ROGU-434385 format. One record per residue (C-alpha): x, y, z negated. Coordinates in Angstrom, 1 decimal. Each point is the difference from the previous one (the first is absolute). Layout:
! residues N
SITE        u        v        w
SITE        X        Y        Z
...
END
This chain:
! residues 330
SITE        u        v        w
SITE    -12.8   -152.4     76.0
SITE     -1.5     -2.0      2.8
SITE     -2.7     -1.6     -2.3
SITE     -3.0      1.7     -1.4
SITE      1.1      1.5     -3.2
SITE     -1.6     -2.2     -3.1
SITE     -1.4      1.5     -3.3
SITE      3.8     -1.8     -1.2
SITE      1.1      2.2      2.0
SITE     -1.1      2.6     -0.7
SITE      0.7     -0.6     -4.4
SITE      3.7     -1.0      1.0
SITE      0.2      4.1      1.8
SITE     -1.5      1.3     -2.5
SITE      1.4     -1.7     -2.9
SITE     -2.8     -0.7     -2.0
SITE     -2.4     -3.7     -0.1
SITE     -2.6     -0.8      2.6
SITE     -2.5     -0.3     -2.5
SITE      0.3      4.1     -0.3
SITE      0.4      0.1      3.5
SITE     -3.4     -1.6      0.7
SITE     -1.3      2.2     -2.5
SITE      0.8      3.2      1.6
SITE     -0.9     -1.3      2.9
SITE     -3.2     -0.5     -0.9
SITE     -0.1      2.8     -2.3
SITE     -0.6     -1.8     -2.4
SITE      0.6      1.7     -3.6
SITE      3.4     -0.8     -1.4
SITE      3.1      1.3      1.3
SITE      1.2      3.4     -0.7
SITE      0.4      2.6      1.9
SITE      3.7     -0.5      0.5
SITE     -1.0     -3.4      0.9
SITE     -2.9      0.8      2.2
SITE      2.5      2.4      2.2
SITE      3.0     -2.3      0.0
SITE     -2.0     -3.0      1.0
SITE     -2.3      1.8      3.0
SITE      3.4      2.1      1.3
SITE      1.5     -3.7      0.6
SITE     -3.2     -1.1      1.5
SITE      0.5      3.1      2.1
SITE      3.4     -0.6      0.8
SITE     -0.6     -3.6      1.2
SITE     -2.7      0.4      1.7
SITE     -2.4     -2.2     -2.0
SITE     -3.3     -0.4      1.7
SITE      0.8      2.0      2.1
SITE     -3.4      0.6      1.6
SITE     -2.7      2.8     -1.5
SITE      0.4     -2.2     -3.3
SITE      3.4      1.0     -0.1
SITE     -0.8      3.6      0.8
SITE     -1.8      0.4     -2.6
SITE      2.1     -1.8     -2.7
SITE      2.8      2.5      1.3
SITE     -2.3      2.7     -1.0
SITE     -2.0     -2.0     -2.6
SITE     -3.7     -0.4     -0.2
SITE     -2.7      2.9     -1.3
SITE     -2.8     -2.2     -0.5
SITE     -2.2      2.9      1.0
SITE     -2.6     -0.2      2.2
SITE     -1.3      3.5      1.7
SITE     -3.6      0.6      0.2
SITE     -1.2      3.2      1.6
SITE     -3.3      1.3     -2.0
SITE     -2.8      2.7      0.6
SITE     -0.6      0.7     -3.0
SITE     -3.2      2.0      0.2
SITE     -1.7     -3.4      1.2
SITE     -0.8     -1.7     -3.0
SITE      0.0     -3.8      2.2
SITE      2.9      0.6      0.9
SITE      1.6      1.1     -3.0
SITE     -1.9     -3.1     -1.7
SITE      1.9     -2.2      2.4
SITE      3.4      1.7     -0.9
SITE     -0.5     -0.8     -3.9
SITE     -0.7     -3.3      0.4
SITE      3.2     -0.4      2.6
SITE      1.7      1.3     -2.6
SITE     -1.3     -2.1     -2.6
SITE      0.5     -3.3      2.4
SITE      3.5      1.2      0.3
SITE      0.9      0.1     -3.2
SITE     -1.2     -3.4     -0.6
SITE      3.0     -1.3      2.5
SITE      2.4      1.8     -1.6
SITE     -0.1      3.2      3.1
SITE     -0.2      3.8     -0.7
SITE     -2.4      2.3      1.8
SITE      1.1      3.5      2.0
SITE     -3.4      1.9      0.5
SITE      0.1      2.7      2.8
SITE     -2.7      2.3      0.2
SITE     -1.7      0.6      3.0
SITE     -1.5      3.6      1.0
SITE     -0.7      2.2      2.8
SITE      3.9      1.0     -0.3
SITE      1.2     -3.0      0.2
SITE     -0.8     -2.7      2.0
SITE     -0.3     -3.9     -0.4
SITE      3.1     -0.2      2.5
SITE      1.9      2.4     -1.9
SITE     -0.7     -1.3     -3.1
SITE      1.2     -3.3      1.1
SITE      3.4      1.6      0.6
SITE      0.3      1.0     -2.8
SITE     -0.8     -3.4     -2.0
SITE      2.6     -1.2      2.4
SITE      2.7      2.2     -1.1
SITE     -0.2     -1.0     -3.8
SITE      1.0     -3.2      1.3
SITE     -3.7     -1.8     -0.1
SITE      0.3     -3.7      1.2
SITE     -3.6     -0.2      1.5
SITE     -3.0      2.6      0.5
SITE     -4.0     -1.2     -1.0
SITE     -1.8      2.2      2.2
SITE     -3.7      0.9     -1.9
SITE     -2.6      0.3      3.2
SITE      2.3      1.8      2.4
SITE     -0.8      1.8      2.9
SITE      3.0     -0.8      2.2
SITE     -0.4     -1.0      3.1
SITE      0.9     -4.0     -0.1
SITE      3.3      0.9      2.5
SITE      1.0      2.0     -2.9
SITE      0.0     -2.5     -2.6
SITE      1.5     -2.6      2.3
SITE      2.9      2.8      0.2
SITE      0.4      0.7     -3.6
SITE     -0.1     -4.1     -0.4
SITE      3.0     -0.4      1.7
SITE      1.8      2.3     -2.5
SITE     -1.4     -1.3     -2.9
SITE     -2.6     -3.1     -1.2
SITE     -3.2      2.0      0.1
SITE     -3.3     -1.0     -1.3
SITE     -3.7      1.3      1.4
SITE     -2.7      0.3     -3.1
SITE     -3.5      0.1      0.7
SITE     -0.4      0.8      3.9
SITE     -0.4     -2.8      3.2
SITE      3.0     -0.1      2.0
SITE      1.9     -2.8      1.7
SITE      2.8     -0.8     -1.9
SITE      3.1      1.3      1.9
SITE      2.9     -0.6     -2.1
SITE     -1.6      1.6     -2.5
SITE     -2.5     -2.2     -2.5
SITE     -3.3      0.7     -1.0
SITE     -2.3     -0.4     -2.6
SITE     -3.8      1.3      0.5
SITE     -3.2     -1.1     -0.8
SITE     -2.6     -0.8      2.6
SITE     -2.1      3.2      0.6
SITE     -2.6     -1.4      2.4
SITE     -0.7     -2.6     -2.6
SITE     -0.4      2.8     -2.8
SITE     -2.4      2.2      2.7
SITE     -2.1     -3.7      0.3
SITE     -0.8      0.3     -4.1
SITE     -0.7      3.7      0.0
SITE     -2.6     -0.9      2.8
SITE     -1.4     -2.9     -1.3
SITE     -0.4      1.3     -3.5
SITE     -2.2      2.8      1.4
SITE     -2.0     -1.7      2.5
SITE     -0.5     -2.3     -2.7
SITE     -1.8      3.1     -2.2
SITE     -1.9      0.7      2.8
SITE      2.1      2.6      2.0
SITE     -0.8      0.4      4.1
SITE      1.1      3.5      0.3
SITE      3.7     -0.4     -1.2
SITE      2.5      2.7      0.9
SITE      3.5     -0.3      0.1
SITE      2.8      3.3     -0.4
SITE      3.2     -1.5      1.1
SITE      3.8      0.8     -0.2
SITE      0.4      2.1      2.9
SITE      2.9     -1.1      2.1
SITE      2.1     -1.6     -2.7
SITE      1.5     -3.2      0.4
SITE     -2.9     -2.1     -1.8
SITE     -2.8      1.9      1.1
SITE     -0.3     -2.2      3.1
SITE     -0.4     -3.3     -1.9
SITE     -2.6      1.4     -2.2
SITE     -2.1      1.4      2.7
SITE      0.0     -3.2      1.9
SITE     -0.8     -1.9     -3.2
SITE     -3.3      2.1     -0.4
SITE     -0.9     -0.1      3.4
SITE      0.1     -4.3     -0.2
SITE     -1.3     -0.2     -2.9
SITE     -3.2      1.7      0.8
SITE     -0.2     -2.3      2.9
SITE     -0.1     -2.8     -1.8
SITE     -2.8      1.5     -1.8
SITE     -2.1      0.4      3.1
SITE      0.5      3.9     -0.6
SITE      0.9      3.0      2.4
SITE      3.8      0.6      0.2
SITE     -0.4      3.0     -2.2
SITE      0.7      3.5     -0.9
SITE      4.2      1.1     -0.7
SITE      0.5      3.2     -0.7
SITE      3.7      1.4      0.0
SITE      1.5      0.3     -3.1
SITE      3.4     -0.5     -1.7
SITE      1.2     -1.3     -3.5
SITE      0.2      2.9     -1.6
SITE     -3.4      1.5     -2.2
SITE     -0.2      2.9      2.3
SITE     -0.6     -2.9      3.0
SITE     -2.9     -1.3     -2.2
SITE     -1.7      3.8     -0.8
SITE      0.2      0.9      4.0
SITE     -1.8     -3.2      0.2
SITE     -2.2      0.3     -2.2
SITE     -1.3      3.9      1.7
SITE     -0.4     -1.3      2.4
SITE     -2.4     -3.1     -0.7
SITE     -1.7      2.2     -2.0
SITE     -0.5      2.6      2.9
SITE     -1.7     -3.0      1.6
SITE     -3.7     -0.8      0.4
SITE      0.2     -2.7     -1.9
SITE      2.6     -1.7     -2.3
SITE      1.4     -3.1      0.3
SITE     -0.7     -2.6     -2.9
SITE      3.3     -1.3     -0.7
SITE      3.5      1.7      0.7
SITE      3.3     -2.4      0.2
SITE      3.0      2.8     -0.2
SITE      3.5     -0.5      1.7
SITE      1.4     -0.4     -3.8
SITE     -0.5      1.0     -3.5
SITE      0.9      3.5      0.4
SITE     -2.1      0.6      2.7
SITE     -2.8     -1.8     -1.8
SITE      0.7      2.5     -3.1
SITE     -0.7      3.2      2.6
SITE     -3.3     -1.1      1.3
SITE     -1.2     -0.6     -3.8
SITE      1.3      3.8     -1.1
SITE     -2.1      1.4      2.8
SITE     -3.2     -2.4     -0.2
SITE     -0.2      1.0     -3.9
SITE      0.6      3.5      0.8
SITE     -2.9     -0.1      2.4
SITE     -2.4     -2.1     -2.5
SITE      0.7     -3.4      2.5
SITE     -0.4     -2.7     -2.9
SITE      2.5     -2.9      0.4
SITE     -1.0     -2.9      0.1
SITE     -3.6      0.8     -0.2
SITE     -0.3      2.1      3.2
SITE      3.4     -0.9      1.7
SITE      2.2     -3.3     -1.0
SITE      3.8      1.3      0.8
SITE      3.3     -2.5      0.0
SITE      3.5      0.2     -0.3
SITE      3.0     -1.5      1.0
SITE      2.9     -1.0     -1.9
SITE     -1.0     -0.2     -3.8
SITE      2.1      2.5     -1.1
SITE      0.3      1.4     -3.6
SITE     -2.9      3.1      0.7
SITE     -2.5     -2.8      1.2
SITE      0.1     -1.9     -3.5
SITE     -0.9      3.1     -1.7
SITE     -3.2     -0.3     -2.1
SITE     -1.2      3.5      2.1
SITE      0.5     -1.3      3.2
SITE     -0.3     -3.9     -0.6
SITE      0.7      0.0      3.8
SITE     -1.2     -3.7      2.1
SITE      3.1     -0.5      1.6
SITE      2.5     -2.4      1.7
SITE      3.3     -1.2     -1.4
SITE      3.1      0.1      1.8
SITE      1.5     -2.7     -3.2
SITE      2.7      3.0     -0.2
SITE      1.7     -1.7     -2.5
SITE     -0.2     -3.5      2.4
SITE      1.4      1.9      2.8
SITE      3.0      2.0     -1.8
SITE      1.0     -3.5     -1.7
SITE      0.1     -1.4      3.3
SITE      1.5      3.0      1.8
SITE      3.2     -0.1     -2.2
SITE      0.3     -4.0     -0.3
SITE      0.5      0.4      3.6
SITE      2.8      2.6     -0.2
SITE      1.5     -2.3     -2.1
SITE      0.0     -2.9      1.9
SITE      1.8      2.0      2.6
SITE      2.3      1.7     -2.1
SITE      1.0     -3.3     -1.9
SITE      0.6     -2.1      3.8
SITE     -2.8     -2.0     -1.0
SITE     -2.1      0.8      3.6
SITE      0.9      1.8      3.1
SITE     -3.0     -0.4      2.0
SITE     -2.8      2.8     -0.2
SITE     -2.8     -0.9     -2.0
SITE     -3.9      1.4      0.0
SITE     -2.1     -0.6     -3.5
SITE     -3.5      0.4      0.1
SITE     -2.1      0.3     -3.0
SITE     -3.7     -0.1     -0.3
SITE     -1.7      3.1     -1.2
SITE     -2.5      0.2     -2.6
SITE     -3.4      1.6     -0.3
SITE     -0.3      1.7     -3.5
SITE     -3.8      0.8     -0.4
SITE     -0.6      3.1     -2.7
SITE     -2.4      2.9      0.0
SITE     -0.2      1.8      3.0
SITE     -2.1     -3.1      2.2
SITE     -4.0     -0.9     -0.7
SITE     -2.8     -0.6      2.5
SITE     -1.2      2.5      2.1
SITE     -3.2      1.9     -0.8
END
């Protein structure tokens, strides 16, 4: 056959109707398992759509999205749940791979690909940009929650500098001038938040502000709180790298008899489930987890369904959520 095979050719080869072939190749319910096998075998023999799409047809699509997730990170776990909901709505399934100290993100990604995941959604990954590009050359990939230039992969994130600006605007509006930022250390997102913190203070005519080395876990916040308590004077407000870091601060301050927000205001970042508990009631920045997840799934599906080949970057606006851990300074 010199011309490119058509739907009718596959139908004749398989001995079924063109309607049945169309249903099978679009992975729509209806044809029996036997019919599906005959159609796929015929398509493979004829070389119907002899490209990446044909390869997917020959092995049958799994409609499975792979998501490595650090389960001990409350915000990443929430993002993973929102990805599951968004994928369900589009007829896709999700395979979660637990990232642990013994099983890093790269190893988990390889396992998910072995499970025939068609695309991978990376939640705030720490991979170097080159490693992300290399992954995107193997499989459609979406980076969620991190600012990095799209290089074959898609990016969905919030504008961290804008989120930090809202934090500083809120604290300065309450009357705070001695504001400390406990940062995320060497993590990928930390630099944007440090930059946003200094820039926002400058816009208000304030000095650059003190930054303490921190991290995205409770222990980092606890260490920072102990350092602040050992100093000559407490700041009037502390902006933490994320909610977990903020909760570590709150715990140490509570044990030391420091009242929040009467003595020190504390602000987090993420708006995870813990921040919403009544006895924590943390003022924080919402990263709009549901919208990030929905946009990320949409980006992956667009790639898989052949609607788009060029990478995209989606930047969402974060939202300050004011609760009970901030008040005017005494």
